[in-house]
FILUMKE-887843 format. One line per 10 residues: for each residue x, y, z of N, C-alpha, C. Coordinates in nm, 4 decimals. Example, Ala and Ser with C-alpha at 12.3 -4.5 7.8 and 13.67 -1.06 7.14 Angstrom:
% FILUMKE-887843
1.3190:-0.5690:0.7800:1.2300:-0.4500:0.7800:1.3200:-0.3300:0.7800 | 1.2850:-0.2250:0.7080:1.3670:-0.1060:0.7140:1.2900:0.0030:0.7870 .
***
This chain:
% FILUMKE-887843
-3.0814:-1.3436:-4.4200:-2.9446:-1.3909:-4.3704:-2.9014:-1.2878:-4.2427 | -2.8818:-1.3649:-4.1460:-2.8470:-1.2457:-4.0180:-2.7258:-1.3002:-3.9976 | -2.7128:-1.1850:-3.9313:-2.4909:-1.2084:-3.8706:-2.5254:-1.2027:-3.7245 | -2.4356:-1.2646:-3.6723:-2.4036:-1.2691:-3.5539:-2.2825:-1.1985:-3.5110 | -2.3279:-1.0921:-3.4625:-2.2170:-0.9988:-3.3779:-2.1508:-1.0229:-3.2589 | -2.0389:-0.9987:-3.2367:-1.9744:-1.0001:-3.0721:-2.0043:-0.8914:-3.0475 | -2.0758:-0.8723:-2.9409:-2.1055:-0.7029:-2.8906:-1.9613:-0.7032:-2.8479 | -1.9358:-0.5682:-2.8703:-1.8132:-0.4983:-2.8090:-1.8306:-0.4556:-2.6730 | -1.7049:-0.5023:-2.6240:-1.6456:-0.4495:-2.5009:-1.6542:-0.3089:-2.4824 | -1.7245:-0.2847:-2.3127:-1.7223:-0.1001:-2.3368:-1.5527:-0.0763:-2.2949 .
-1.5606:0.0405:-2.3610:-1.4234:0.0928:-2.3402:-1.3877:0.1133:-2.2219 | -1.2611:0.0849:-2.1591:-1.2048:0.0828:-2.0201:-1.1215:0.2664:-2.0058 | -1.1327:0.3001:-1.9378:-1.0790:0.4439:-1.9458:-1.0079:0.4423:-1.8089 | -0.8836:0.4948:-1.8338:-0.7649:0.4482:-1.6831:-0.7678:0.5972:-1.7065 | -0.7702:0.6566:-1.5802:-0.7236:0.8042:-1.5242:-0.6210:0.7667:-1.5051 | -0.5180:0.9188:-1.5292:-0.3807:0.9592:-1.4784:-0.3446:0.9293:-1.3692 | -0.4431:0.9165:-1.2417:-0.4352:0.9262:-1.0820:-0.4471:0.7321:-1.0771 | -0.5535:0.6561:-1.1772:-0.5210:0.5380:-1.1623:-0.3703:0.4877:-1.1812 | -0.3215:0.5131:-1.2948:-0.2184:0.4809:-1.3872:-0.0875:0.5336:-1.2720 | -0.0918:0.6110:-1.1994:0.0011:0.6578:-1.1163:0.0152:0.5717:-0.9802 .
-0.1108:0.5397:-0.9233:-0.1261:0.4479:-0.8149:-0.0799:0.3078:-0.8554 | -0.0852:0.2612:-0.9711:-0.0310:0.1373:-1.0148:0.1390:0.1320:-1.0235 | 0.2134:0.2703:-1.0908:0.3173:0.2591:-1.0987:0.3607:0.2923:-0.9761 | 0.3273:0.3385:-0.8788:0.3693:0.3541:-0.7395:0.3620:0.1845:-0.6515 | 0.2668:0.1306:-0.6818:0.2211:0.0224:-0.6315:0.3797:-0.0872:-0.6521 | 0.3864:-0.0685:-0.8101:0.4898:-0.1737:-0.8343:0.6173:-0.1413:-0.8049 | 0.6748:-0.0200:-0.7740:0.7846:0.0394:-0.7562:0.8069:-0.0183:-0.5932 | 0.6873:0.0334:-0.5003:0.6885:0.0289:-0.3600:0.6755:-0.1488:-0.3426 | 0.6448:-0.2293:-0.4599:0.7165:-0.3862:-0.4138:0.8140:-0.4371:-0.4561 | 0.8508:-0.3281:-0.5945:1.0291:-0.3545:-0.6310:1.0035:-0.4295:-0.7621 .
0.8678:-0.4796:-0.8059:0.8960:-0.4966:-0.9742:0.9271:-0.4281:-1.0655 | 0.9169:-0.2423:-1.0392:1.0098:-0.1730:-1.1087:1.0516:-0.0883:-1.0501 | 1.1764:-0.0264:-1.1187:1.2468:0.1043:-1.0742:1.1812:0.2395:-1.1097 | 1.1957:0.3214:-1.0365:1.1830:0.4931:-1.0438:1.2498:0.5296:-1.1899 | 1.3247:0.4672:-1.2002:1.4313:0.4748:-1.3096:1.4469:0.4316:-1.4285 | 1.3238:0.3303:-1.4441:1.2831:0.2822:-1.5658:1.1926:0.3720:-1.6478 | 1.2086:0.3072:-1.7771:1.1348:0.4467:-1.8563:0.9630:0.3870:-1.8474 | 0.8452:0.4476:-1.8487:0.7494:0.4140:-1.8509:0.6789:0.3548:-1.8851 | 0.7754:0.2968:-2.0191:0.6831:0.1482:-2.1000:0.6885:0.0262:-2.0278 | 0.7916:0.0193:-1.9287:0.8057:-0.0814:-1.8886:0.6660:-0.1577:-1.7847 .
0.5952:-0.0412:-1.7813:0.4492:-0.0803:-1.6955:0.3986:-0.1623:-1.7845 | 0.3761:-0.1841:-1.9215:0.3035:-0.2527:-2.0375:0.3229:-0.3976:-1.9699 | 0.4336:-0.4546:-1.9099:0.4409:-0.6032:-1.8642:0.3519:-0.5871:-1.7522 | 0.2738:-0.4924:-1.6781:0.2043:-0.5608:-1.5776:0.0520:-0.4901:-1.5790 | 0.0391:-0.4683:-1.7223:-0.1042:-0.4063:-1.7379:-0.1590:-0.5114:-1.9071 | -0.2441:-0.5154:-1.8826:-0.3239:-0.6439:-1.9800:-0.3186:-0.5780:-2.0898 | -0.2476:-0.6576:-2.2190:-0.2516:-0.6155:-2.3497:-0.3533:-0.5547:-2.4060 | -0.4777:-0.6146:-2.3518:-0.5784:-0.5377:-2.4453:-0.6373:-0.3947:-2.3699 | -0.5794:-0.3392:-2.2519:-0.5759:-0.2170:-2.1753:-0.4751:-0.1276:-2.1918 | -0.3735:-0.1733:-2.2289:-0.2566:-0.0943:-2.2662:-0.2679:0.0633:-2.3413 .
-0.3580:0.0088:-2.4604:-0.3867:0.1306:-2.5439:-0.4336:0.2362:-2.4742 | -0.5439:0.1919:-2.4056:-0.6288:0.2921:-2.2986:-0.4822:0.3759:-2.2100 | -0.4030:0.2917:-2.1704:-0.3156:0.3428:-2.0649:-0.2260:0.4624:-2.1654 | -0.1823:0.3939:-2.2371:-0.0893:0.4830:-2.3348:-0.1752:0.6075:-2.3886 | -0.2947:0.5917:-2.4420:-0.3634:0.7384:-2.4782:-0.3879:0.8343:-2.3544 | -0.3726:0.7935:-2.2406:-0.4325:0.8735:-2.1117:-0.2326:0.9435:-2.1032 | -0.1641:0.8541:-2.0901:-0.0163:0.9235:-2.0767:-0.0115:1.0234:-2.1906 | -0.0614:1.0110:-2.3022:0.0071:1.0766:-2.4118:-0.0938:1.2368:-2.4134 | -0.2523:1.2412:-2.3477:-0.3141:1.3012:-2.3168:-0.2597:1.3996:-2.2163 | -0.1680:1.3359:-2.0912:-0.1411:1.4064:-1.9823:0.0407:1.4433:-1.9964 .
0.0750:1.4539:-2.1463:0.2069:1.4729:-2.2235:0.3140:1.4047:-2.1177 | 0.2759:1.2771:-2.1312:0.4012:1.1970:-2.1071:0.4201:1.1130:-2.2017 | 0.5623:1.1061:-2.2042:0.6198:1.0379:-2.3251:0.6493:0.8574:-2.2292 | 0.6415:0.7521:-2.3260:0.6579:0.6265:-2.3082:0.7898:0.6273:-2.2422 | 0.9134:0.7014:-2.2655:1.0260:0.7295:-2.2727:1.0693:0.7727:-2.1637 | 0.9761:0.8568:-2.1010:0.9868:0.9411:-1.9606:1.0194:0.8341:-1.8293 | 1.0726:0.8378:-1.7478:1.1066:0.7860:-1.6486:0.9497:0.7354:-1.5283 | 0.9781:0.6476:-1.5017:0.8489:0.6195:-1.4064:0.8794:0.7537:-1.2903 | 0.9485:0.8074:-1.2327:1.0097:0.8727:-1.1195:0.9182:0.9995:-1.2057 | 0.9151:1.0627:-1.3159:0.8403:1.1864:-1.3515:0.6867:1.1738:-1.3593 .
0.6298:1.0243:-1.3440:0.4905:0.9932:-1.3836:0.4601:0.9704:-1.2008 | 0.5507:0.9147:-1.1132:0.4584:0.9205:-0.9917:0.4980:1.0682:-0.8758 | 0.6400:1.1501:-0.9389:0.6422:1.2622:-0.8431:0.7278:1.2055:-0.7617 | 0.7502:1.3023:-0.6826:0.8297:1.2820:-0.5578:0.8366:1.1978:-0.4238 | 0.9050:1.1026:-0.3678:0.8919:1.0020:-0.2738:0.8309:1.0818:-0.1500 | 0.7471:1.0104:-0.0639:0.7271:1.0818:0.0581:0.7930:1.0056:0.1816 | 0.8841:1.0384:0.2322:0.9235:0.9481:0.3355:0.8363:0.9876:0.4678 | 0.8246:0.8771:0.5516:0.7430:0.8746:0.6685:0.7985:0.9367:0.7939 | 0.9660:0.9291:0.7775:1.0742:0.9500:0.9061:1.1250:1.1127:0.8843 | 1.0365:1.1710:0.7878:1.1146:1.3004:0.7746:1.0425:1.3836:0.8648 .
***
């Protein structure tokens, strides 16, 4: 008897830099606000990848209830 198994997909690792860049992009495009909690980002990241994002945020000591502004840091203005 043989058993066919589906090969596991390689785990995707999101670095905190990638998560921050994606959050900045969503803020710049107006999809999310800097004042919203980080967990709203799950609407823009595929569900199968969200667990990886959540783990990375946890390792970097971010809580899902923290504000996106805390994640992406201060804004830089070109005109200053």
